[in-house]
N, C-alpha and C positions, 0 to 999 in steps of 0.2 A: 773572667775577662776574655773578650774576643781578641785574638791575635792581630797585630798590625803588620805581620810579615807580608812581603811582596812576592813570596813564592806562589807558583800556580797552584790552584786547588781544584778538586773534583769531588763530585758526590752524585748520588741518585736523587733526582729532583722530584720524583713522583712518590706518592704515598706507599708505605710498606704493604706487602700482600700482592695478590694476583690482580692483573688488570689487562685491558686490551692493549695498552701501550705502556712503556716505561721510558723515562728520559734520564740520560746521564748528562750532567752539565760540567763543563771545564772552563775555568777562567784564569787568565794570567797572560804573561808575555811569552813570546817564542813558542807558540803551540804547533808550529809546522812539523816537528818530529812526531808528535802525537797524531796529527792528521794523516801523515804518510804511513805511520804504523798501522792505524786502524782502517784506512781506506785504500791503502796501496798507492803506488806512484801515479797510476792512471786516475784513480778516484780523487787524489789530492789535486791533480792538475785540472780536473773538471769542476771542483768545488768553487763556487762563486759566492761572494758576500751576499747574505740575506736571500739566498736561493736554495731551496731544498734539493738535495741530491740523493737519489735512491741507489742503494748498493749494498755490498756485503761489508760486515764488520769483521776484521781479520784477527785471528789468533797469532801468536808469535811464530808458529810453524807454517803460517799461510792459510790454514784452514778457516772455515767460517764459524764464527761464534753465533752470529745472527744476521738478519737482513733488515734494513730499515732506512730511515731518512737521516741525513747529516745536514746540519745548518751551521754556518759560520758567520759571526758578527764581529767585524774588525773594530778595534778601539778607535774613537771613543763612543761609537754609535752602538752601544750594547747596554744590557741591564746594569752591569757592574762598572761600565766605563773602560773595561779592559777587553782584550780579545776573548771572545767566548765561543766555544764549540759545544753544540748540543747533538747528541746521538739519540734518536728516537727509535727504539726497537720494541719487541714484544714484551709485555709487562709481567713476565714470570719472575719470581724472586731469584731463582737459580741463574737464569740467563742474565738478569741485571747484575748480579754479583760477579758473574764471569766477565761481563763486559767492563764493569768498574775495575776489576783486578787487572785486566789487560790495559786499560787506560793508565792506571797507576804504574804499571810495569813500563809502558812505553815512555811515560813522562818522568821516570826516576832520574835520568841524567839532568833534567831541568829542575829537580827538587820538588816535583809535583807531589802533593800530599792530599789526604782527605780533608775536606772543608769542615770547620767547626760549625756548630749550630748557628744559623743566622749569618754566616760569614759572607755569603754572596750579597746579601742586603747591606751588611756592614761596609763592604767595598763600594757598593753603589752610593752610600752616604759619604764615605771618605773621598770619593771621586766626583762629588757634587752632582750626582745623578738624582739623588733624593735628599731632602732634608730629614731631620730626625723625626718630625711628626709624620712625614710621608712614609718613612721606613717603618715606623710603628704601625701605620695603617695597613701595610702589607700583611703583617701577622693578624691584625684585627679583621681584615677581609677574609682570611682563611678560617678564622675562628668564629665568624659571625653566626649567631644562632637564629636570626630571623632575617627575612627579606629586607626589612627596613634597616637593620644593622649593616647588612651587606652593602646596600646602596649608600649609606652614610660613610662607610669605610672607603668605598670607591671615590666619594667626593673628597675625603681627606687625602687619599692617594693622589688625586688629581691636583691637590694643592689649595683647596678652598680654605681650609683652616690656616694653612701656612700664609696664604696671601693676606688674610685678615690680621694675623699677628705681625706680618711685615709692615702693613699699613700703619698699625699702632706704633711700631718701633720707629718708623720713619718720622711720624709726627712727634714722637718723643725726642728724637735726635734734633729735629728742627728747633724745638723748644729749648733743649739743652744748649744748643749752639748760641742762641740769643742770650741765655743766662750766663754762659761761660764768657761770652764777649763782653758783657756788662761787668763781670768780675775782673776780667783781664785789663779793661780800659776804664777805670773809674774816673779818669780825668775828662772823659767825654761827657760825664754828667747825664747819661742817658736815663730818662725816667722810664725804666724798663717796664714796670708793671702796667703803666698806662699806654705808652706808645706802642709796645709790642703786643698789647692785649694778651699778656701772659695768663691772666686769670681766665680769660675767655678760652684760650687754647687749652688750658688745663681742664676746664669744665667739659669741653668737647671730648677730650681724651678720656675723662672718667666716664662719660656717658657711653662712648664707644666700647670701652672696656667692660662696662656693666652688661651691655648687649651681647658682647662676645662670651662673657662668662655664662650668661643664661643659655646661649646656644651650646656651650661646652657641657653644661650640666645635662642637657637633653642627650647630647652625644655620649656622655659617660653612662647615662641610664640605658641607652641602647646596647652599650658594650657589656656592662656589668649586670644589668637586670635589677630588679627590686626584690628585696627579701621581705615577704609578707607573712607574719606569724599569726596563727589563729590560736587564741587562748580562751579559757572559760572553764566553768565547772563541767563535770561529766554530764553527758546526755543533753547538751544544749544544741547539738547539731554541727559540731566542728568538722567531723569527717564527711557528713552529708554536704556541707558547704564546699569542702575541698573537691568532692566528686562533681558537684554542680559547676564549679568554676573550670574544672578540668574537662568536663564533658565525658567522663569515663569513670568506671568504678575502680578507683585507685586505692581507696581506703575501705576497710571493713566497717560496716555500719550494723549495729545491733541495738536492742533495747537494754542491753546489760551495761550498767555503769562501769567505766574503767576498761572498755574494750581496747582503746588505743593506749598501749603501754610505752611505745617509743615514738619519736617524731617521724612523720611521713612527709617527704618532700616531693612536690610535683612541679615541673617546669611548664608554664603556659605562656601564651602571648596574647596581648590585647592591643589591637591596632599596630602590630609590629613591635610592641614593647615587651621584652622578656620579663617574666615575673616568676619567682620561686615561691610557691605557696607551701607553707610548712604547717602541717597539722600536728598538734601536740597532745600529750596526755592531759586529761582533765585535772584541774586544780582542786584538791580537797585534802583533808587530813586522812591518812591511811596507815594501816599497820603492815600492808603488803609490801615486802621489800622491793619486788620488781616494779610495782606501780610507783613506789617512792623514788626509785632511780629515774623512772620516766618523767616524773614531775620535776625533778632536779634538772633534767635535760630540757624541759619546757622553759625553765628560767634561763638556761644557757642560750636558748634560741631567742628569747626576748632581748637579752643583752646585745645580740648581734642584728636585731631587726632594723629595717628601714621604715616599716609600718606595722603596727599591731592592731589586729581586729579582735576586740573583746566581745565574745558572743554571750548573749543571754537569751532566754526563751520568752516569747511574748506571753504576757499574763503573769510573769513572775514578778516578785517584789522588786521595785526599783526600775520598772520599765515604763512608768507612766509619764516621765518627763525627760526631755533631751538632756544628755550628759550625766544622768544619774546612774548609780549602780556599778561604777567602776571601782574595783577592789582597791583599797588603799595600798596593799602590798604590791599590786601590779604597778601602780603609779610610782611607788618608791623605788622599784627595780628598773623602771624604764629609763634608758639612756636619754640624756638631755637632748631636746630637739626632735625626738622621734614622735611622729603623730600617732595618736591612738583614737580609734573610732569604735564606738559601740555598735555592734550588729545585733539587732533584735530579730531572732529567727522564729520560725513556726508561727508566722502571722496568720496562716490559714486556719489554725485551730480556733482562735477567738474571733476570726473574721475581720482582722485589722487590714487596712489598705497598705500597699507598699509605698514607701516614701523615703525621702532624704531630709533630715533635720539639720539645720545649721545654727550657729550661735546668734546672739541678738543682733550683731552687725550684718549677718547674712554672708559672712566670709568663710569661716572655718566649718568644715563638716563635723558634726558631732555624732550623728547616728544614722544608720541605714536600716530600714525595716524591710524584711524579705521573708520568703519561704524557700529554703533550700530544696524541699521536697517537690514543690510545684514549679519552681523556677521563677516565680513572681518576684520582681525586685533585683534579680541577679544582674541584669544589664545595668541597673542603676549603681550597683556595687562596682561593676567593672569601670564605669565612668568615674566613680568616686576614687578608685585606686589610681587612675591616670591623673586625676586632679591632685591627689595627695603627692604623687611623684613629681609634680610640677611640669607635667608633660602637656604640650600642645601638639596639635596635628602637625606632623613633620612636613616641612617644606623642602624645596629643592636646595636650600642653603644648609640643611642639617648635615653635620659632619660627625665623625666618631671622635671620642676624646677619652683620655685616661685620667686616672686620679692625679698623676704628677702634673698634668696640664692644669687641672683645677687648682692644685696647690700653688703652681706658678702664677696663675691668673689672680688668685686671691691675694697672694703676696704683693704682686704689682699694684693691685687695688689699694692695699694698705699703704704702700709707699707713696702713691699719688695722694691719698688722704693726708698723709703727713706733709707732703709738699705743699698742699693747700694751706695747712695750718701755718707753716713757716712763711708762706707768702702773705698771709693775712695778719701776721704778728704786727704789733704796733711799730716796731722797727723791722721792716721786712728783712728776714734772714736769708739772703740770696744764696749764700754758700751752702746752707742746709737744704734750701730749696733744690739747688743743683744736685746735691748728693742724693736726695730722695728720687729725683728723676733718673739719675744714673742707676740706682738700685732697681728701680722699676724696669728700666730697659734691660738690665741683666736678667731679671726673672722672665721677662717676655722672650728674650732671645734664647733662653735655655730650652724653650719649647721646641724650637726648630734646630737647636744645636749650633746656632750661628751667633757668636759674640766675640768681639775682639776689642781690646782697648784702643786700637788704631781706628776704629770705625768713626768715632766722633772727631778725631784729629783730621781725618781725611775730609770730612764735611767742612770743618772750619777753614782748612787751607783752600778748598775749592771755591768757597762762597764769600770769604771775608779777606780783605786785604790786610793781613796781619802785619806785614812789614812796613806799613806806611810811616 
């Protein structure tokens, strides 16, 4: 748990190790003694808000620890919403530790202490500088593994996701307000469902939530990546396909069956989407203990997969028709909802063309025919992986999202579906309708960390003449 103490905090804000510069950040009230101790009386007098001051950083005996820039951000116009002091010096680990020790020493009478992990951002959240989704986007921006993920995290940090959630919550509050008014004043005999167009408002809310959930799924994909597991019998070209997708020789390829004994994972990206391609041991009966352990790890990887690519060799039995040849054991072990695509490899040997085969309706991808050796059909597989991930070309509205956001959005979606059922009941159950709307609002507000039981009350008092 992050502390809620109001004591000043300090920490090294730059990454561990050597660097051109290093930054010490201090946040809290009453930082003047720290400023005077580190910069001296003359330096403290010259330090102006949001203006860099070059000078010496002083030790307790008046000697220099380092020279660099000091920046002061008075509350509330700072990252944390508190007074913030930043000391930018040379980025050596020793000098940074010396400078941090001096800051803690100078601030000891104030109760200055080392910051907990994430505490600066926690204070920014508590002081309404960021909401919860934006605070999470700070970490996601730092951890972004692709350019597209970094751009999407920046949009979340700028509030794109939060504004969309706020818009939904505001519409929900308006609908709840009308429902609650009807429940509170039954003598008015308001034909609520018709006059207030409650069902129309609810339908629009559900459509907006569906669109937001689709965007959030894409954002979660950018953050978490896609686990793609390659399975099949020995010597069907799993390692060759991994190398072809990675564009490098990351897995050993030989003509000897059972070369791959353990799973090999390679991170790649397709159009900015991160994917973890996992090559596994070939599936077959074996008396080799090491190979048997590798096969068991194959099944473990399948259980955690987002997409499974089942490889077979062109010309082998079961490759003549789309969807054929998938081992029953593989299907039985596959988690529910995980797509499986048959990849027919080595099409260069019988002279088959590269192609993508779909089901009878033309919707689901069933098989991709390619040659990992020549590269023919590899681009089609990359496009198929993006399609299986539900990815569309990222637009300027794409934001980063986390699993908890998806859980909250799906829960809100379920509550709105129940609200619709209650509204459509033969005797409209407005009390249950109102309760499902309330629960949906709670789940949406949990995304940004902003929910209070007083929210709805404030809207009712401001817009309705309750005391008439």
